[in-house]
C-alpha positions as CSV (number, residue, x, y, z in Angstrom):
1,M,-10.1,-7.1,26.5
2,K,-6.0,-6.8,25.6
3,N,-6.8,-9.2,23.1
4,T,-9.1,-7.3,21.0
5,S,-9.5,-7.3,17.5
6,R,-10.7,-4.1,15.6
7,C,-12.7,-4.5,11.8
8,G,-13.2,-1.1,10.0
9,S,-15.5,-1.9,6.8
10,P,-15.7,-5.1,5.4
11,H,-12.1,-4.3,2.7
12,H,-10.2,-3.7,5.6
13,V,-8.1,-6.2,7.6
14,C,-8.9,-7.0,11.6
15,V,-6.2,-6.0,13.6
16,N,-5.3,-8.0,16.6
17,K,-3.7,-5.8,18.7
18,R,-1.0,-8.9,20.0
19,R,-0.5,-10.5,16.6
20,R,1.4,-9.5,13.9
21,T,-0.7,-10.1,10.2
22,G,0.9,-11.5,6.8
23,S,1.6,-8.6,4.3
24,S,-0.3,-11.1,1.6
25,A,-3.3,-11.1,3.7
26,V,-3.1,-7.2,4.7
27,I,-2.3,-6.3,0.9
28,G,-5.5,-8.9,-0.7
29,Q,-8.0,-7.5,2.2
30,A,-7.5,-4.2,1.5
31,L,-8.2,-4.7,-2.3
32,S,-10.8,-7.0,-1.9
33,P,-13.4,-4.8,-4.0
34,Y,-11.2,-4.2,-6.6
35,P,-11.5,-7.4,-9.1
36,K,-8.3,-10.2,-8.3
37,E,-7.2,-9.9,-12.2
38,K,-6.5,-6.2,-12.4
39,F,-3.4,-6.7,-9.9
40,N,-0.2,-8.5,-10.2
41,I,1.2,-8.6,-6.5
42,S,4.5,-10.7,-5.4
43,G,6.9,-10.1,-2.8
44,P,8.2,-12.3,0.2
45,S,6.0,-13.1,3.8
46,I,6.4,-10.5,6.5
47,K,4.6,-10.1,9.2
48,L,3.2,-6.4,10.1
49,A,2.9,-4.8,13.4
50,P,-1.3,-3.9,14.1
51,R,0.1,0.2,13.6
52,T,2.4,-1.2,10.2
53,V,-1.4,-2.8,8.9
54,V,-3.7,0.2,9.4
55,S,-1.1,2.9,8.0
56,I,-0.8,0.3,5.2
57,S,-4.5,-0.2,4.5
58,L,-5.3,2.9,4.6
59,A,-2.8,3.6,1.6
60,L,-4.0,0.9,-0.3
61,H,-7.3,2.2,-0.2
62,E,-6.4,5.0,-0.8
63,L,-4.9,4.6,-4.1
64,A,-6.7,2.1,-5.2
65,T,-10.3,4.3,-5.0
66,N,-8.2,6.9,-6.6
67,A,-6.5,3.9,-9.3
68,A,-10.4,3.1,-9.5
69,K,-11.3,6.8,-10.3
70,Y,-8.9,8.4,-12.5
71,G,-6.1,5.7,-12.7
72,A,-5.7,2.3,-14.4
73,L,-8.4,0.6,-12.5
74,S,-11.0,2.6,-14.6
75,A,-9.7,1.2,-17.7
76,P,-10.3,-2.2,-19.0
77,D,-6.9,-2.8,-20.1
78,G,-5.6,-1.4,-16.5
79,R,-3.4,-2.9,-14.3
80,V,-1.6,-2.5,-10.8
81,A,1.8,-3.7,-10.1
82,I,2.0,-4.5,-6.3
83,V,6.0,-5.4,-5.3
84,W,7.3,-5.5,-2.0
85,S,10.8,-6.6,-1.5
86,L,13.5,-6.2,1.5
87,E,16.4,-4.6,1.0
88,T,19.8,-4.7,2.8
89,G,22.3,-1.9,3.3
90,E,23.0,0.0,6.5
91,T,19.8,-0.9,7.3
92,E,17.2,-3.3,6.5
93,R,13.9,-1.7,5.2
94,L,11.1,-2.6,3.1
95,V,10.1,-1.6,-0.3
96,L,6.7,-1.3,-1.3
97,R,5.8,-0.4,-5.1
98,W,2.6,0.7,-6.3
99,Q,2.7,1.1,-10.4
100,E,0.2,1.1,-12.7
101,T,-0.2,0.4,-16.1
102,G,-2.6,0.7,-19.4
103,G,-5.0,3.5,-17.5
104,P,-5.5,7.0,-18.9
105,M,-2.3,9.2,-19.3
106,V,-1.3,10.5,-16.3
107,E,-0.7,14.3,-15.7
108,P,0.9,15.4,-12.5
109,P,-2.0,17.3,-10.6
110,T,-2.0,21.1,-10.2
111,R,-2.8,20.6,-6.3
112,K,-1.9,17.8,-3.7
113,G,-5.1,16.6,-2.4
114,F,-5.6,15.0,0.9
115,G,-5.4,11.6,0.3
116,S,-2.2,12.3,-1.8
117,R,-0.9,14.3,1.1
118,L,-2.2,11.8,3.4
119,I,-0.2,8.9,1.6
120,E,3.0,10.9,1.4
121,S,2.6,12.1,5.3
122,L,1.1,9.0,6.9
123,L,3.2,6.4,5.7
124,A,6.5,8.4,6.0
125,A,5.8,9.4,10.1
126,E,4.2,5.8,11.1
127,L,6.8,3.7,9.1
128,N,10.1,5.6,9.6
129,G,10.6,6.2,6.1
130,Q,9.4,7.5,3.1
131,V,7.1,7.9,0.2
132,N,7.9,8.5,-3.4
133,I,4.9,9.6,-5.9
134,S,5.3,9.7,-9.3
135,Y,3.1,11.0,-12.1
136,D,4.6,9.0,-15.1
137,P,2.4,9.4,-18.3
138,N,1.9,5.8,-18.6
139,G,0.8,5.2,-14.9
140,L,1.2,6.6,-11.2
141,I,3.7,4.9,-9.3
142,C,4.0,4.9,-5.5
143,E,7.3,3.8,-4.2
144,V,7.7,3.4,-0.4
145,H,10.3,2.8,1.3
146,A,10.1,1.9,5.4
147,A,12.6,1.0,8.1
148,T,12.1,-3.1,9.0
149,G,12.6,-2.2,13.1
150,I,9.5,-0.1,13.3
151,G,6.9,-3.1,13.1
152,W,8.1,-6.1,10.2
153,D,9.1,-9.4,11.0
154,Q,10.2,-11.3,7.5
155,G,8.4,-14.9,8.1
């Protein structure tokens, strides 16, 4: 069947092989195991290609898991801001920013774990872009810059 959907665990968005999925739905589903009041989510409506949905969902799941164990989501006052926007210039790019606040003081790791390597390499390769993870003492920041032509439609 060409028009089948795939679902992972309950917190992952179903991926329809022929349809794009809205950015808000992807982010909302990836973060569904966590209290909504811990997140401030904003950005324009963007439709994501199935391949992009999987990459973004995995990255958000990994970021949220780490935040729940070690970061902002592990603290009563911890919060995560997720903001995405489209930048125009020579080429149009999507910028997705994850920023934690109110959690334990952040220190750079002595070595990169599997999750960090997964986020940096998977997203950069799949989205034809770059990923920057900053270990700011006030909270982890992950910023993704992705080419819009490989799976993003504004609307």
